[in-house]
Each structure stands twice: as C-alpha cells, then as structure tokens.
N, C-alpha and C positions, 0 to 999 in steps of 0.2 A: 440532380436529390436534393428533394428536400425530409432536412434530419431535425426530427424533435428529438433535442435530451432532457429529459426531467428529473431533478436530484434533491436532494434536500441542501442545499447550499446557503447556509447562517448569517454567523456572525464567527465564525470558528476561520482560520486555516485549516485544513482538514484531506483526509486521503484521494475520499469522492471528489472533492473541488476543484483538487491539483490537477484527479488524472481528466476533467471533464476541462478545463483550462488549454491543454497542450494537445487534446484530441480536436478536438472541435477547433482548434488554431490548424493543425495542420487537414482533417476535413474536408475546412474552406477551400488553402494551398491546392489543393488536388481536383476543384470546380465547383465543394458543392452548398446548397444556402444549407442556413441551421440557425437556432432557434433554442432556447436554454430558458425553462419554467424551473420554479422551485417552491414549494409552499410556504417556504422561510422566507425574509426578506434579507440578499444580498447586503451582511455588510464587513464579508469578508477578501472578495473581489472584484475593488472597485472600476478596476480596467475591463472586466467582463462584461457583460452587456448581459445580464437573466431578468426575465418576466416572473415576477412575484406574484401568482394563482395560487388562491388556497378554493378560493365556491367552486363548486362545477358549473355554473351557469359562465363567467368569465371563460373557463377552458372549452365548456363544451364552443363558443362564437370564437373562441383559436380556430381550436379543429376546422369546424364551418367556413372561417375566413381566406388561413393560410392552406390546407387542405396537405399537410407533410404525406409526404410519401412513406416514411415507418418514425413509431417512438423508437428512444430507448431507455427505459426505466433505468434508474441505479436505485439499488438498496429494495427494502421490504417492506418493512413495518412502521409505512405511511398512511396515516387515515385517508386526504385526500385520494391516493394511489386509489382507493379503491368504490370512488365515483367517476376520478379520469378514463379509469381503463372499461369500462363499461360505456361512458363513450364515445370509445377509440373502436368498440367492438359493433356499435351500433353504427358507426357510421362505417364500417370496416375495413378500418384504420390496421396494420400489421403491429403488432409490436412485441419487442422482445424485454429481458429482465436481466441486468443485471445482477447479481450477487452479492460482489464485492464480501465474502465471508458472512453471511450474512445470518445464512444455516447450512453453517457446517458443525459438525461434529459439537465440538467443543462450543461453541458461542449455543447451539439452542441446548445447550445440558447447562445453560444458567437461564434459572426459571423458569425451564422445561414445561410446567404448569400450564403458567401462564400464556408464556406462547402455543403451547398447544390447542388452548382453546382458540385463542386467537387464530391460529390455521385453522381448525376445523370451522369456525362460523363464518371469515372474511376470507383469510389469504389465499386459505387452496386454491380457491373457484380466480385469485388475480391470475397464480400460476398457472395455472391451468389453463389459462384460455388467452397464453402467452404465446406464441409462433415459434419461442427457442427459449433459452435458460443461456446465462454468459456468463462463462467461470474463467479464471482467470490466469490457473492453470488445471493440466488432467487432477493432479494432487484434490486442488479446492471442491473440482468433481467427485471427484471416486468419495468425498468426506463431506457430501452436499448429503441431508438427511431428505431436503425433497424433490432430486435430481426427476424422480420417477415419477413426477404429478406432471412432467412433459414432453414430449414423446423427441424435442431438437433440444441438441445440446450446442452451445458455440465456445470456442475460447477466444478471448480476446486480452492481452496481457497487458500487464501495467509497461509504462514507456520511458522513457529521459531523455534527457538531449547529453550528449555528449559533448563538453567543450575541446577546445584546444588548448593543448596543454605535453605541453614539456614531461615525457618519463620524466621524474627524477630517482636517485637510487639512495637508499636510505643515506640520511648521514650520521655518521656515525660517529659524531663530534658528539651528536644529543647524547645526555646522557640515561637517556629513556623512550622509550616503545611511546609514542602516542595512540593511544587508545578511544574511539568516540564511540558511546550513543545518540543516537537522533531520533525521537517518539516519544510518542505518551509515556508519562509518567502514570503507572497503571500494576500494580504487582502482579495480580493476578494475569490480567488479557495478554500483558511484554514479559512475563515471566521472568521478573524481576530479582525476585529473591536466590534465586541459587546462582545469579551471578555476583548482586553483591553480596551473598555468603562468600565463592569464592575470592572476590575484592578482600573478604578477611581477609581471609586464608592467603594470601598472596603477602597482605601488609603483615601481619604476624609471623612473618620467613623472613622477612626484609628482608624483599625481592625488592629492589627502589629503582631497576631501571623499565618498572612501569608503572605510566600514567594512566586515570581514568577519568576521560570526558562525559557527562551527563549533559543532554541538552532534550527540553520539553516547555509544554506549555506550564505557567507558571498555577495555572487555572486548572490544571488534573489533579488527580482525587489523593493520589500518597507523595504529592509534591514536599510537606513535612515527612514524612515515614522516610524516605528519599536520604534529606536532607541529614538528618539521625542516623539514619546506619551508617550514612559514608564519612563523620564525620568521627564514626568512630575507627578509621580507616589507618592511622598513620600519617594524613596529609598526598595519601597517593590518588584520593578519589574527591572530586567536588560532582556538584551541579549547577550550572550557569545559565541559566532558564532557557525564554526560550529560543530561538537564530532562526535570523533570517536574509536574504537578502547576499550584500558586498560582506558584510559577517559569516553568512553563512559557507560562501565561494572560497573566504580565505580561510574557512578554518576544516574544510573539506582539502586544502591544497597544503595541508601542510598536517595532518594525520599519517599515522603509518598502518592503522589496524579500526577497522568497524566493526561491530557485534548486538549481535540480534538473538536472544534467545525463548523466542517467543515459541508460544506451546502449540498457536492458530495462527497464521498469514493465509489471504488469497496467494499476492507477488506484495512483495512490501517494497514503495515506492524509494522509503529510505536507503535498502539496499542497494537496488538500481542507477540510483542518485552517489553510491559512495564509489562502485564499482564505475563506471562512467570519468571517476576521477582520478581511474587509477587506483583504489584503494581495496585491496583482499579484505576480504569479511569472514568473521568467524558467524556460522550458522547452525539452527539446531533444526529435526528436520522437520515440524512447523511451520516453517519459512516457506518451506516450497519450493528453497533456493540450494539445503543446502548440498544436494549431490553434483548438483551441475558448479556448483562453486570449488565445492573438490574436483570431481572430475578433471577443469581444464586449469584446472592447479592457478586459477584466484583465490583461494578461500580453503577454511577446515570446517568438518563438519563438527558440531561436538552434540551433546547429550542434553539432555534439561536436566545434570546433575554437577553439582559442586563440584565435583571431586574432577567427572571428567572436563566440565571446563577452564580447570584450575592448569589442567593436563595442557589440555588443548592450547590455552594463550602461550604457556611454557613455550610448545612447540613452534607456535608462529614466531612469536620472538626469535626463537634460535635461525628461522629457516626465514623469515623475514632480514634479520643482519645479513648470513651466509647471500641473498640473492633478490632480493626487494625490485632489482629491474625487471625478475621476470613475470613475478606475481604480479608489480604493476601493470604491465605489456597484457599477461594475460586477460587481470579484472579489464580492462579499456573493451579489447576486443569481443570481451564478453556482449560488453551492455554495449558495444555497436549494436547487436541480434534486437535488441529491444529500441531499437531507435524509434522515435515516433513520429518521424516518417513512414516506420515499416509497419509500425500498427497501425496506424492512419487507416493506409492502403486496403492492411486483412481487415478494419471493421467493411468495410464500402463496402471487399466484397463477400460479408457475411449475410449486410442488408439487402443486396443482387438479387441472394441465393433465396435470403425470405419471403421477398417478393414476390419473386419468381412462384416461388411454391403459395403464396397464399390467394 
C-alpha cells in the first residue's frame, strides 16, 4: 500500500510530528510504501524524510507521479489543506483526517467566532469530503463538535515504545516522592493553575517528602509565570527546561509519579511514555486516560480542582510507598496495549477498509 501522510511538521518537536515519526516507521516495517508532506519546512526531525510542499502545483505533481492509495491528513487548520484536498478529490484519491484534538469542545471554545467563520467558509467542506474522521479515543470522538460532518469515524490511538527495563521498587531511602510533569507550559491549555496551587498548598504545610519537576519548551508562552509561581513553593518544585533523548530516558527511569491535569487532550503521548517506563500517573478526566489508569491500578483519577489534586497526590504518595512494584507492573502492562507496532497494524486495517469502500 502507498500511504501519504500530510502533517504540519516544522521547527519544534511536537505531538503530531512524534506520532508521524513512530507510526510511519512501523507502517514501513510491515511492508508499506510511505511519503510524508508538510506545508512547513522540517527543522525538528532531521532523521525523518519530509517533503516540504506549500503550492498546489507541486502537490498535484506528487499525486500524479506517485499515485498514493490513501492520504492521511493530520490536524485541520492549515490553508494548504484546502487546495490539497480538492486535488485529491479531483484525482479520486481517498483521504481521511485525523483531528488530534483540533475540534474538541474545549479547543473550539477558544476563538470560537473566528473558527466558526473559517469552518463555514472553508474547512467544513474539507472535512465533509473526507472518507473518514480519525480520533485518538472514544472520548475525543464524543467531544468533537464537527463529527457529524462525516459519516465514518475511526479510532487510531497514539502509541509508545515500551523499553526493556527491570521494574524497580520505590526506594524508601529516598527522602521524597519524585513527581514529574513533561509537556507544554501553557496554563489554560494544560490546566497548570490548579496544579501549581496544589503544590503551593503542599509546600505551605511543610510536606517535605514530595518534589515536583516541570519540563517543557523554554519558548512556551507561560514559562516565566511558571518559574515565578514555583519560586514561591519553598524549594519543593522547579522548572528545568526542555528534556530530550538520553536525559529524558534517565529522568523517566528515576521518577516515581507522572502528573497531567489537562482539561482536554486527545490521547497524551507523555502519559503513554510515562506508563511505558512503569511510572504510575495522576490524570484528570480531560486526558481521556484517567479512568483507564485507575481501573487497572496504574494510577489515580483526579479532578481539575486544587483540593482534589492535593488529596490525590497524598493518596498516591502513600500507596506508592506501600506497593510501588504493583503500580509499576500495571503501568507497563497497560502501555503494552499501545505499542506502536499494534497501532500501525490497526491503522493499516482502517486504510484498507476506507479504500474498499471508496
């Protein structure tokens, strides 16, 4: 099968780029031919072969010469997509659109009027002509404001690579529980305010057995605010910049707990990555994984509320101390269900179904 991925891969490593990097790798391994197109110049993934195309003429040439069996768009709001999909429609090439949370109720509420106008004039047609909309989870599908524009829906989750490592017990010689956050430093998008307030509450009550480490791109919009807020937490929390490669691997191996209090996600790769290292997680319902980790005892569900976050952290601290090995094993077993090799096979089965119905 000849598969064309179209994604906005540009200057920074981000969720969609990481998804394409892993998904395309495993799709090739199981015998498919792939190309990746981006409307931006790829500076973030030097090892990934990405074709930079902005003009419809170049895209038309690619479609006519390479002739893909299916095209997989990632995300919605890119003006180049509007000319690209019309070329595919004219050439009779089926395409699907993966939302990546773009039109969730929470995301749509931001700049709602602007998005309503853009959708009405341009993007609804792009979605309506797709052979299917793709979501990361059932919850993302339910919360999508545009799902009725298309008759077919599919679920292709994000995935992870589960490293081979020995499940360690919680080191009771440590003087603190090591809690990490890795993600975008944006207060509204990632629900950071209630989390920071919870950390302040914990610091003011001298619960010295817990430490919080935040990692994210230094260019994110709320980095300075986060630094200022964490400086008021009596040295139990800090922001430590971006983290990648071997440093990130080591940090995951050392951590005891991962936390994400986001109000809205598709299926967060940071959570899957943490689970793959055997790190239990504290998650809000908006992450779409809170109930899953709680049901298999790989973590705890909390609410986007300061008091609830405080109590959940306290509960996790006690339970990890008593039985960390169980939580770590459960986290790894859950992560195995999202292994990229399985996700790639799922995607190919969906592509075949779309092509057969076209």
